[in-house]
C-alpha distance (Angstrom), angle and dihedral (degrees) to the residues before:
residue distance angle dihedral
M1 . . .
S2 3.77 . .
S3 3.78 113.2 .
T4 3.81 93.7 -151.0
H5 3.78 105.3 37.2
G6 3.79 133.0 33.3
M7 3.76 137.5 -173.0
Y8 3.81 93.3 -71.3
L9 3.82 94.1 71.5
I10 3.80 91.2 47.2
K11 3.81 90.8 49.8
L12 3.81 91.4 46.0
Q13 3.82 91.8 49.4
T14 3.80 91.3 48.9
T15 3.80 92.7 49.1
L16 3.77 93.1 48.1
E17 3.80 91.9 47.6
T18 3.77 90.6 59.7
I19 3.81 89.7 55.0
R20 3.82 101.5 36.2
P21 3.83 113.6 12.2
G22 3.80 114.8 -145.5
A23 3.81 94.5 33.5
T24 3.79 125.5 150.8
V25 3.79 114.4 -150.8
L26 3.79 120.1 -138.3
P27 3.83 104.8 -164.5
V28 3.81 104.3 -150.1
I29 3.80 115.0 -142.8
L30 3.81 114.5 -161.3
S31 3.79 128.4 -171.2
S32 3.79 131.9 177.8
D33 3.76 131.3 175.4
K34 3.76 131.0 167.3
T35 3.82 112.5 -126.5
Q36 3.78 138.3 -179.5
L37 3.79 120.3 -105.6
T38 3.82 95.3 -170.2
L39 3.78 133.7 26.4
F40 3.79 99.1 -139.4
R41 3.79 110.0 21.1
G42 3.78 96.6 55.4
K43 3.79 98.0 -128.0
M44 3.75 112.7 161.2
A45 3.80 137.7 -166.0
Y46 3.82 127.7 -158.4
P47 3.81 108.6 -158.8
V48 3.81 125.8 -175.9
Y49 3.80 118.1 -152.2
L50 3.80 128.9 -164.2
T51 3.79 134.8 -165.1
I52 3.79 136.1 151.7
G53 3.79 130.6 -117.6
N54 3.82 93.4 -129.8
I55 3.82 89.0 76.4
P56 3.83 111.4 85.4
K57 3.77 112.5 -107.8
E58 3.85 90.9 -123.6
I59 3.83 85.6 67.8
R60 3.81 98.4 35.7
R61 3.77 95.3 56.2
K62 3.83 94.9 53.1
P63 3.81 110.9 84.3
S64 3.80 89.9 -158.9
R65 3.84 89.8 64.7
Q66 3.84 90.1 59.8
A67 3.79 93.6 -140.1
Q68 3.80 91.2 138.9
L69 3.80 114.7 67.0
L70 3.76 128.2 -156.7
I71 3.79 101.5 -133.4
A72 3.84 103.6 170.9
Y73 3.76 150.3 -2.9
I74 3.83 113.9 -132.2
P75 3.81 115.6 -146.9
T76 3.80 114.2 -99.1
T77 3.79 98.5 -156.3
K78 3.81 114.6 146.6
F79 3.84 97.9 -151.3
E80 3.78 90.5 -133.8
G81 3.83 89.4 172.5
I82 3.81 89.2 70.9
T83 3.79 103.8 80.6
N84 3.79 97.1 -175.7
K85 3.81 106.8 88.7
T86 3.80 94.9 -152.3
G87 3.78 91.5 49.9
R88 3.81 91.3 47.3
R89 3.80 92.6 51.9
R90 3.78 91.1 47.9
T91 3.78 91.1 50.2
L92 3.78 91.6 50.2
A93 3.80 90.3 51.0
N94 3.79 91.6 49.4
L95 3.84 89.6 49.6
Y96 3.83 91.5 51.4
H97 3.79 94.3 48.8
G98 3.78 92.3 43.3
C99 3.79 90.6 55.0
M100 3.78 93.4 44.2
R101 3.82 90.7 48.8
L102 3.80 89.5 55.6
I103 3.83 93.2 45.0
L104 3.80 93.5 50.7
S105 3.79 98.3 39.7
P106 3.85 92.3 109.3
I107 3.83 89.1 62.2
N108 3.80 89.4 59.1
A109 3.77 90.7 59.4
C110 3.80 98.8 39.1
G111 3.77 102.7 34.0
E112 3.82 97.0 82.7
T113 3.83 102.1 22.1
G114 3.81 96.7 40.3
I115 3.79 130.3 -145.1
P116 3.85 127.3 -116.8
M117 3.82 110.4 -110.7
I118 3.78 133.1 169.3
S119 3.80 118.3 -131.5
G120 3.76 130.2 -149.1
D121 3.79 92.8 -89.0
G122 3.82 91.3 58.9
V123 3.83 95.8 -107.4
W124 3.81 120.0 134.5
R125 3.82 113.7 -133.8
R126 3.77 136.2 178.1
C127 3.77 100.6 -117.6
H128 3.83 126.5 -162.8
P129 3.82 114.8 -160.7
I130 3.85 106.1 -149.4
Y131 3.79 123.1 -177.3
A132 3.81 102.6 -120.5
V133 3.83 114.0 152.3
F134 3.78 136.5 29.7
V135 3.84 118.4 -161.3
G136 3.78 116.9 -161.2
D137 3.77 145.9 109.4
Y138 3.81 124.2 -86.8
P139 3.83 98.3 -83.0
E140 3.81 89.1 50.2
Q141 3.80 91.2 48.5
V142 3.79 91.5 51.6
L143 3.79 90.8 47.6
V144 3.82 93.9 49.7
T145 3.82 95.6 46.5
C146 3.86 93.2 40.9
T147 3.80 91.1 -129.7
Y148 3.77 128.4 141.7
G149 3.80 126.1 -94.9
N150 3.81 120.5 -92.7
R151 3.81 88.0 25.8
C152 3.80 128.7 105.2
P153 3.84 111.0 -99.3
K154 3.82 89.8 -150.4
C155 3.80 109.3 42.0
V156 3.82 142.0 24.3
V157 3.79 98.1 -108.2
P158 3.84 112.5 155.3
I159 3.80 116.8 -117.4
D160 3.79 92.6 -113.8
E161 3.85 90.7 54.8
L162 3.80 98.1 53.4
G163 3.80 90.9 101.8
S164 3.81 95.3 54.5
K165 3.79 130.7 87.1
S166 3.80 91.6 -128.7
T167 3.77 116.9 125.1
F168 3.78 123.9 -133.8
P169 3.84 133.8 -166.0
L170 3.77 118.5 -85.1
R171 3.78 117.8 -103.9
D172 3.80 112.9 -86.0
Y173 3.79 105.9 -105.3
K174 3.81 93.8 -169.7
E175 3.81 92.2 51.9
A176 3.80 91.3 49.8
R177 3.78 93.1 46.6
D178 3.82 92.7 48.3
A179 3.81 88.8 51.8
Y180 3.81 92.4 53.3
L181 3.79 92.0 48.4
L182 3.85 85.5 69.4
A183 3.82 92.4 62.0
D184 3.82 93.3 101.4
G185 3.82 93.2 51.1
D186 3.78 134.4 57.3
A187 3.83 110.0 -12.6
H188 3.80 94.2 -146.3
A189 3.84 92.5 52.6
F190 3.80 90.1 46.4
H191 3.80 93.9 52.3
L192 3.79 91.7 45.1
A193 3.82 92.0 51.8
C194 3.79 91.3 49.0
R195 3.79 91.7 49.3
E196 3.79 91.6 51.4
A197 3.78 90.3 49.1
G198 3.82 91.8 49.0
Q199 3.81 91.6 -118.8
K200 3.80 134.4 127.7
P201 3.83 114.5 -108.9
V202 3.83 96.6 -107.9
F203 3.80 118.2 165.8
H204 3.82 106.2 -111.5
P205 3.83 106.3 -34.3
F206 3.77 113.1 -133.0
W207 3.82 92.6 -112.2
E208 3.77 94.2 53.2
K209 3.82 96.0 101.1
L210 3.80 102.1 21.3
P211 3.80 109.9 126.7
L212 3.84 122.6 -111.7
T213 3.78 91.3 -0.8
D214 3.81 133.5 139.3
V215 3.79 108.6 -177.0
F216 3.79 93.6 -165.6
V217 3.81 91.9 55.9
S218 3.83 90.5 46.4
I219 3.80 93.1 64.8
T220 3.81 107.4 102.0
P221 3.80 136.0 -165.8
D222 3.80 118.6 -84.3
I223 3.81 113.2 -148.2
L224 3.80 93.7 -175.0
H225 3.79 101.1 50.6
Q226 3.80 102.8 22.4
L227 3.80 99.2 43.2
L228 3.80 112.2 16.5
Q229 3.79 98.0 31.9
G230 3.79 93.1 27.1
V231 3.79 126.3 35.2
F232 3.81 94.8 12.4
K233 3.81 90.9 49.3
H234 3.81 88.7 53.0
M235 3.78 90.5 48.9
V236 3.81 92.9 54.3
S237 3.83 91.1 51.1
W238 3.85 91.1 47.7
L239 3.80 91.7 51.8
I240 3.79 93.1 47.7
G241 3.79 88.4 49.2
T242 3.78 90.7 50.7
F243 3.80 102.7 43.8
G244 3.78 102.1 19.8
G245 3.76 126.6 -117.8
S246 3.81 98.0 -95.6
E247 3.78 98.9 70.0
I248 3.80 94.6 37.4
D249 3.81 91.3 51.6
A250 3.84 91.6 47.8
R251 3.78 88.7 56.0
C252 3.78 90.5 48.4
R253 3.77 89.5 58.0
S254 3.81 91.2 51.2
M255 3.80 100.0 53.8
P256 3.83 115.4 119.8
P257 3.82 116.2 -115.5
N258 3.77 121.9 -104.8
H259 3.79 137.2 168.5
H260 3.81 91.8 -106.4
I261 3.82 98.6 38.0
S262 3.79 126.3 91.0
I263 3.79 111.7 -153.7
F264 3.82 112.7 -138.5
A265 3.81 96.5 -149.4
K266 3.80 92.9 -173.4
G267 3.77 95.7 37.9
I268 3.79 128.6 -112.7
S269 3.83 102.0 -89.8
P270 3.85 95.5 75.5
L271 3.85 92.9 52.1
S272 3.78 120.5 111.6
R273 3.81 132.2 -177.8
V274 3.80 89.1 23.2
T275 3.82 114.0 -167.2
G276 3.76 127.3 -137.7
K277 3.81 90.3 -106.1
E278 3.82 91.0 54.9
H279 3.81 90.6 49.6
K280 3.81 88.6 50.8
N281 3.80 88.8 52.8
M282 3.82 90.3 48.9
S283 3.82 90.7 52.4
R284 3.78 88.9 64.0
L285 3.80 90.9 60.2
L286 3.79 107.3 25.7
L287 3.80 99.4 97.2
G288 3.81 91.9 49.2
L289 3.81 90.1 54.6
I290 3.81 94.2 63.0
L291 3.80 104.1 34.2
D292 3.85 110.9 131.0
L293 3.80 89.8 -6.6
P294 3.85 111.7 146.3
V295 3.80 121.7 -132.6
P296 3.83 118.6 -124.5
N297 3.81 93.2 -83.4
G298 3.81 89.1 61.1
Q299 3.80 96.1 -108.7
V300 3.81 125.6 117.9
S301 3.77 107.9 -122.4
P302 3.84 110.3 -148.0
R303 3.82 90.1 -171.8
I304 3.80 91.3 68.1
C305 3.82 92.2 54.8
A306 3.79 89.8 45.4
C307 3.81 91.8 51.1
V308 3.79 93.4 48.3
R309 3.81 92.2 45.5
A310 3.83 90.4 50.7
L311 3.81 92.8 51.2
L312 3.81 92.7 47.7
D313 3.82 90.0 48.9
F314 3.80 89.5 51.9
L315 3.80 91.5 48.3
Y316 3.80 94.5 50.8
L317 3.80 96.2 40.6
A318 3.82 91.9 48.2
Q319 3.82 89.6 57.4
L320 3.81 97.6 51.2
P321 3.84 112.4 128.1
S322 3.82 91.6 -134.1
H323 3.74 135.4 20.5
S324 3.80 140.0 -151.6
P325 3.82 129.8 -171.5
H326 3.79 86.9 -96.6
T327 3.83 95.3 56.3
L328 3.82 91.5 45.6
A329 3.81 89.3 51.5
R330 3.81 89.0 51.0
L331 3.82 89.5 48.5
D332 3.79 89.9 54.4
D333 3.80 91.6 45.6
S334 3.81 92.3 52.2
L335 3.79 90.5 52.1
S336 3.83 90.5 50.4
R337 3.81 90.7 50.5
F338 3.80 90.7 50.1
H339 3.80 92.4 52.6
D340 3.84 92.1 43.3
N341 3.81 92.0 56.7
K342 3.81 106.1 29.9
D343 3.80 94.0 88.5
V344 3.81 88.0 75.3
F345 3.81 87.0 83.8
V346 3.82 89.7 56.1
D347 3.82 89.7 49.9
L348 3.82 89.0 52.7
G349 3.82 92.7 47.8
I350 3.80 94.4 -115.4
R351 3.84 94.0 117.1
A352 3.78 133.5 24.0
H353 3.81 95.2 -162.0
F354 3.80 142.1 -15.3
N355 3.81 100.1 -131.3
I356 3.79 92.4 136.8
S357 3.79 119.2 140.5
K358 3.83 93.0 -138.7
I359 3.80 91.2 57.1
H360 3.80 90.0 51.3
S361 3.85 90.6 49.2
L362 3.81 88.9 68.9
T363 3.81 89.9 71.7
H364 3.82 89.6 66.6
Y365 3.84 97.5 54.5
I366 3.79 98.2 89.0
S367 3.81 95.0 48.1
S368 3.81 91.0 46.6
I369 3.80 92.0 50.5
Q370 3.81 89.8 50.0
L371 3.81 91.0 49.2
F372 3.81 103.0 39.0
G373 3.80 107.0 16.4
T374 3.80 128.5 -113.2
T375 3.77 122.1 -10.4
D376 3.79 94.2 -108.3
N377 3.81 86.1 73.0
Y378 3.82 90.1 70.5
N379 3.80 107.5 23.9
T380 3.80 118.4 149.7
E381 3.82 89.1 -147.8
Q382 3.80 86.3 78.5
T383 3.82 89.9 56.4
E384 3.81 91.1 49.2
R385 3.80 88.8 54.4
L386 3.81 92.1 48.2
H387 3.77 89.9 55.9
I388 3.81 89.0 69.0
D389 3.82 95.9 51.7
E390 3.79 100.6 34.7
I391 3.80 103.6 31.2
K392 3.77 116.8 18.6
D393 3.79 97.4 37.8
A394 3.79 89.5 46.6
Y395 3.79 91.6 49.9
E396 3.81 92.2 49.8
A397 3.84 88.3 54.9
T398 3.85 91.0 60.4
N399 3.80 131.3 75.6
H400 3.84 87.4 -116.7
K401 3.81 92.4 -113.3
D402 3.80 119.0 106.9
E403 3.78 83.8 -8.6
Y404 3.81 101.5 174.3
N405 3.81 95.7 68.8
Q406 3.79 90.3 48.5
M407 3.81 92.4 45.2
T408 3.80 93.8 53.7
T409 3.81 91.2 45.9
W410 3.82 91.1 50.2
L411 3.81 92.1 47.3
G412 3.84 92.1 48.0
R413 3.78 91.2 53.1
R414 3.78 93.3 46.2
E415 3.81 91.3 51.3
K416 3.81 90.4 52.4
V417 3.80 91.3 51.2
Q418 3.82 90.7 48.4
L419 3.81 92.4 48.7
H420 3.78 90.9 49.3
S421 3.82 91.3 48.7
S422 3.81 90.3 51.0
F423 3.82 90.7 50.2
I424 3.80 92.4 50.7
A425 3.82 91.1 48.2
W426 3.80 89.0 51.8
R427 3.82 93.5 49.2
Q428 3.78 92.2 48.0
Q429 3.78 92.0 60.9
S430 3.78 111.4 109.7
N431 3.80 97.2 -121.8
G432 3.78 101.1 22.6
D433 3.81 92.4 -121.7
P434 3.79 119.8 133.6
V435 3.76 116.8 -97.1
P436 3.81 108.4 -102.6
S437 3.77 110.7 -115.9
S438 3.77 121.7 -133.0
V439 3.78 110.6 -106.2
I440 3.79 118.1 -145.2
P441 3.80 107.9 -137.0
I442 3.78 115.2 -117.9
G443 3.77 120.7 -135.2
A444 3.76 143.4 81.9
P445 3.81 109.9 -14.1
G446 3.78 118.1 -100.5
P447 3.81 140.5 159.4
G448 3.77 114.0 -61.5
A449 3.79 121.5 -110.0
R450 3.79 116.3 -100.2
S451 3.79 139.4 178.1
L452 3.79 129.4 -139.2
R453 3.78 112.6 -117.3
M454 3.81 122.6 -173.0
A455 3.78 127.9 -174.4
K456 3.79 116.4 -95.6
A457 3.78 91.8 -124.4
P458 3.80 129.0 31.4
A459 3.80 119.8 -106.5
R460 3.79 89.6 -124.7
K461 3.75 121.2 19.4
T462 3.78 98.4 -159.6
V463 3.83 125.0 29.3
S464 3.78 118.8 162.7
F465 3.78 123.8 -133.2
D466 3.81 89.0 -113.9
D467 3.84 91.0 55.6
L468 3.82 90.0 47.3
A469 3.81 88.4 57.5
Q470 3.83 96.9 42.2
K471 3.81 102.4 36.3
Y472 3.81 102.7 26.1
G473 3.80 99.4 32.4
A474 3.80 92.9 -122.9
I475 3.81 93.9 140.3
D476 3.82 94.9 159.9
F477 3.79 96.6 41.6
Q478 3.80 96.9 122.3
D479 3.83 94.6 48.4
A480 3.84 91.2 44.8
L481 3.80 90.4 50.0
A482 3.78 92.5 50.8
D483 3.79 89.8 49.5
F484 3.84 91.0 49.8
I485 3.82 91.6 50.2
A486 3.77 91.6 50.0
R487 3.82 92.7 49.4
T488 3.79 92.4 48.0
N489 3.80 93.3 49.4
H490 3.79 94.0 43.6
P491 3.81 109.0 28.3
T492 3.81 95.0 164.6
A493 3.82 97.5 46.7
S494 3.78 120.8 118.0
A495 3.78 121.9 -107.3
A496 3.80 92.1 -106.1
A497 3.80 91.7 49.5
L498 3.82 90.9 47.5
A499 3.79 90.8 52.8
S500 3.80 90.2 53.9
L501 3.80 93.0 45.0
A502 3.82 92.1 49.1
S503 3.82 92.3 52.1
D504 3.81 89.5 52.6
T505 3.82 95.3 46.0
L506 3.81 113.4 117.0
I507 3.79 115.3 -149.4
P508 3.83 108.2 -155.7
F509 3.78 97.3 -164.1
R510 3.82 136.0 58.2
S511 3.81 103.5 -159.2
V512 3.79 141.2 44.1
S513 3.78 137.9 -165.9
V514 3.83 112.9 -108.2
Y515 3.78 137.3 -156.7
H516 3.78 124.2 -146.7
R517 3.78 100.3 -155.4
I518 3.80 139.8 37.5
K519 3.78 112.2 -156.4
F520 3.79 131.6 -162.8
S521 3.78 119.4 -160.9
S522 3.81 134.6 -169.6
P523 3.83 112.8 -91.8
D524 3.81 92.0 -98.0
G525 3.81 91.1 48.4
S526 3.82 92.6 -124.1
K527 3.83 96.4 127.0
I528 3.79 142.7 13.2
V529 3.80 108.7 -111.6
D530 3.82 99.4 178.7
S531 3.78 141.7 1.2
I532 3.81 141.0 -174.6
V533 3.78 118.4 -145.0
V534 3.82 118.4 -147.8
R535 3.80 106.5 176.9
P536 3.81 135.3 143.3
E537 3.75 125.4 -140.6
Q538 3.78 111.3 -67.5
K539 3.80 144.1 154.3
D540 3.76 126.4 -104.4
T541 3.80 126.1 -132.7
R542 3.82 90.7 -83.1
G543 3.80 93.2 52.4
R544 3.79 95.8 -105.4
L545 3.79 118.6 143.5
V546 3.83 114.6 -109.2
P547 3.82 111.2 -161.4
S548 3.76 120.3 -125.1
R549 3.80 120.3 -96.3
F550 3.79 128.1 -161.9
D551 3.79 111.7 174.7
T552 3.76 128.0 -150.6
A553 3.78 121.8 -119.7
L554 3.78 142.8 -168.3
I555 3.81 116.1 -122.2
R556 3.77 132.7 -165.6
G557 3.77 116.1 -71.4
K558 3.73 134.7 -114.3
S559 3.77 132.4 -148.2
P560 3.83 113.8 -77.7
S561 3.81 87.9 -128.6
Q562 3.78 89.2 67.0
D563 3.81 97.0 60.9
H564 3.80 91.6 123.6
L565 3.78 91.2 58.8
V566 3.79 95.2 71.4
C567 3.81 91.5 82.8
G568 3.78 94.9 30.9
V569 3.76 121.0 -160.4
D570 3.82 120.0 -36.2
G571 3.80 90.3 -5.6
K572 3.81 93.4 -55.4
L573 3.81 120.1 128.7
P574 3.82 116.9 -116.2
S575 3.74 128.4 -126.9
M576 3.81 115.4 -53.8
Q577 3.79 89.2 -130.5
L578 3.80 88.1 64.3
L579 3.75 95.6 43.6
F580 3.77 97.9 51.6
Q581 3.76 137.1 45.1
A582 3.78 116.1 -175.7
D583 3.79 96.4 -158.5
T584 3.81 100.9 60.0
Y585 3.79 143.3 51.0
A586 3.82 91.1 -152.5
G587 3.76 111.9 122.8
H588 3.80 95.2 5.2
R589 3.78 114.5 176.7
I590 3.78 138.3 -140.4
V591 3.78 123.2 -132.3
Q592 3.79 138.0 170.8
V593 3.79 110.2 -126.2
R594 3.81 112.3 -135.9
V595 3.82 104.4 168.6
V596 3.79 134.7 13.5
F597 3.79 109.8 -165.4
E598 3.80 150.2 150.4
I599 3.77 128.0 -125.8
P600 3.84 108.7 -124.1
N601 3.82 110.6 -97.9
K602 3.78 93.1 -134.3
V603 3.83 92.9 65.0
I604 3.81 100.7 39.9
Q605 3.81 92.6 95.3
Q606 3.79 90.3 49.0
V607 3.80 97.6 53.6
F608 3.82 103.2 32.9
M609 3.76 129.7 61.3
P610 3.81 120.2 -106.0
R611 3.83 113.9 -83.0
T612 3.79 89.0 19.7
T613 3.78 113.6 122.5
P614 3.81 112.6 -167.9
P615 3.82 120.7 -154.4
R616 3.78 113.4 -89.2
Y617 3.82 96.7 -134.1
L618 3.77 120.5 47.5
A619 3.82 133.0 -179.9
Y620 3.78 131.8 -152.1
V621 3.82 105.5 -144.0
E622 3.77 138.4 -179.5
W623 3.80 115.2 -139.0
F624 3.79 133.3 -125.9
S625 3.75 124.8 -159.3
Q626 3.79 118.4 -85.1
I627 3.79 116.0 -81.3
P628 3.80 103.6 -103.3
L629 3.79 121.2 -123.6
N630 3.81 91.5 -128.4
H631 3.79 127.3 56.5
G632 3.79 142.1 -167.6
S633 3.80 110.5 -59.3
N634 3.82 95.0 -133.2
H635 3.78 107.8 29.0
Q636 3.86 92.4 28.9
L637 3.80 92.1 -146.6
H638 3.79 126.0 143.2
R639 3.80 117.1 -123.0
V640 3.81 123.0 -142.4
S641 3.81 134.9 175.5
R642 3.78 135.3 -163.0
L643 3.78 116.1 -90.2
A644 3.79 103.5 -124.9
P645 3.82 111.6 153.2
N646 3.80 110.4 -168.8
G647 3.79 89.4 2.6
R648 3.81 94.2 -65.2
R649 3.80 117.5 114.5
H650 3.75 114.7 -115.4
A651 3.84 109.8 -120.0
S652 3.76 139.7 168.5
I653 3.80 142.2 163.5
I654 3.79 120.3 -103.1
P655 3.83 134.1 172.7
V656 3.78 112.4 -92.2
D657 3.83 87.1 -128.1
Y658 3.80 88.0 73.2
I659 3.79 91.2 65.0
L660 3.80 110.7 97.8
R661 3.79 103.5 -177.7
S662 3.77 144.2 -39.7
V663 3.81 116.8 -77.3
H664 3.81 129.5 -159.9
L665 3.79 124.9 -140.0
F666 3.82 130.3 -154.5
P667 3.84 109.8 -141.5
F668 3.77 116.5 -124.7
F669 3.82 97.7 -115.0
G670 3.78 99.9 172.7
P671 3.82 117.7 -152.6
Q672 3.81 91.9 -32.2
A673 3.79 132.2 22.1
P674 3.83 112.2 -120.3
R675 3.80 106.8 -112.6
T676 3.81 91.1 -138.4
W677 3.78 91.1 65.5
N678 3.81 119.6 94.2
T679 3.78 138.2 165.0
F680 3.83 92.0 -89.0
N681 3.81 99.8 50.8
V682 3.80 105.7 27.2
L683 3.82 94.6 94.3
E684 3.82 88.6 55.8
V685 3.83 100.9 43.6
C686 3.80 99.4 37.5
N687 3.80 119.5 70.3
T688 3.81 103.2 -178.2
F689 3.79 125.2 58.9
Y690 3.78 143.9 168.7
V691 3.80 117.4 -127.3
N692 3.79 110.0 -116.2
P693 3.84 110.7 -138.6
F694 3.82 92.8 179.5
S695 3.81 100.3 68.9
D696 3.80 90.0 100.6
R697 3.79 140.4 -20.2
D698 3.82 95.8 -94.4
N699 3.80 92.6 53.3
Y700 3.78 89.0 47.3
L701 3.78 91.4 55.4
V702 3.82 92.4 46.8
L703 3.81 101.1 40.2
S704 3.79 107.3 28.8
């Protein structure tokens, strides 16, 4: 399925073609959101943004590309002179729709007849701007559709069915429009028609006469406010109410560090005014905070884990940048599992009902994705980011008196400077051709491409073998290095022969240079997407002690038929060619990275056979058990343990190239987290873990 366009654009193009052949549809995407200009004086701004669906989402969602335009400020007056609250709300709604009707009046004229426009390839087309999508939070959706609060702005679901998974017919756009056409006539008949249609009596909504428009279809999912700040926020409060904040906060403090994980050092229960970003960080940890945790009656409730897992699956699947029939089926299944298990909170007395409009909104996600493409096409997080550039920066440039005239002047000047800069950059190109844009491939979702990036110089140039054992915990470093040298020199030798060769290997050096971080960047190198920290205990510039950190990682898989090879023969590791296969994720393994190092160049010819080129970067790792094919029936997590035959951790040396990404582990806490565990020592004192698939989207696609 296309990530940018859905069936709606195809249907719209087909409909328009029957009326005006040769038309090009411009799907207009509108968003509006009231925001604060000041923290203490209560000044507000009400911006309206516009973009079109023809622009790829990779461009639209970047404010620097200026694909979203600020087209108006709506007045933010409160009409305090109107004492009747109902009358005041109705007046505010009429003001909003009156302003939007004026703003969008050009669409009325051009939507059906079209307007000649030239595109970037120099071709003139007859373009038809059609209002297609509205992006906003729930209050904005209710305001735009003229529906009542605590009701669905898209369908006719009864209030007492908001908590069910049942689907209901969409609101009748024709019936609503016919009711609003009576606004200029008898007031009683107008109000009666609106009541029968289930609509508020607003004077001529802005969408009333827009061509080829259905405002109820145009309302799209809102990941930020419906999921992160909505259903997920409710879930966190229900879990704290069930288990209490003390135990959950103790587990927060005992989570291992990871590149994608934010550690809540004081727990999550004391937090207030939690942002969407903080809720997103919580979602990466939430399931691990309640695993094996008993409810107040002393029993472990598997339905709670199943409910949380279902919601997290829905959250991650809903945010995928592309979809297939399989992922949409999984999205529907996760919603079913959530509804099947959510009544456990009623049984525990945490909730009386689930008739919450944001829970009901989840039933519309699949249809919206099929109509309009993936949810990152219409994410309110983009609007929140635009507020900074278009509103708050503009306000700070004024003298805070009669600010709107100054803000529009400032924005106009800034746009002219940006356009001129873009023109100069284009002219300075050697051949004058436009820079080719990177195209994101469309298809079934999968882990993103990444490139290994190591520092130009090691963190420490000389670290002795004794320091590697004492400070880095690499107690078998010399034996593992001898084994690696023997395998590299004799890749086809048997395990018994390798054991003999390793015991006879002479290592003519006693120190190596080490690196403290492995980085992974995006293919173009523009940003760091992942990293693995491998650092002993040290002091910062102010003399404060910084605890050691040795992250866990995912390495290339091996064939499931080679399970016995992980321990080799007589405790010796087998050939690397057997352990790893670069072309598959099947049987991938988890390790804790202890040392990342280089073998000194001056001794390479002494320890390796002629014509043998060893990898430049090597890693000393400690192994965990293979990720099992099956998982827990409720939490659906894979369980792994350290490999420590005879009480000694199983370790070896592998090329850094075999490391795919960082991976996060949930400690197996049992009924109560030991209070001596913390984020710095938990990987050392705990031996059994659950693999966390929620640390980031790539890990979710690989491990879930």
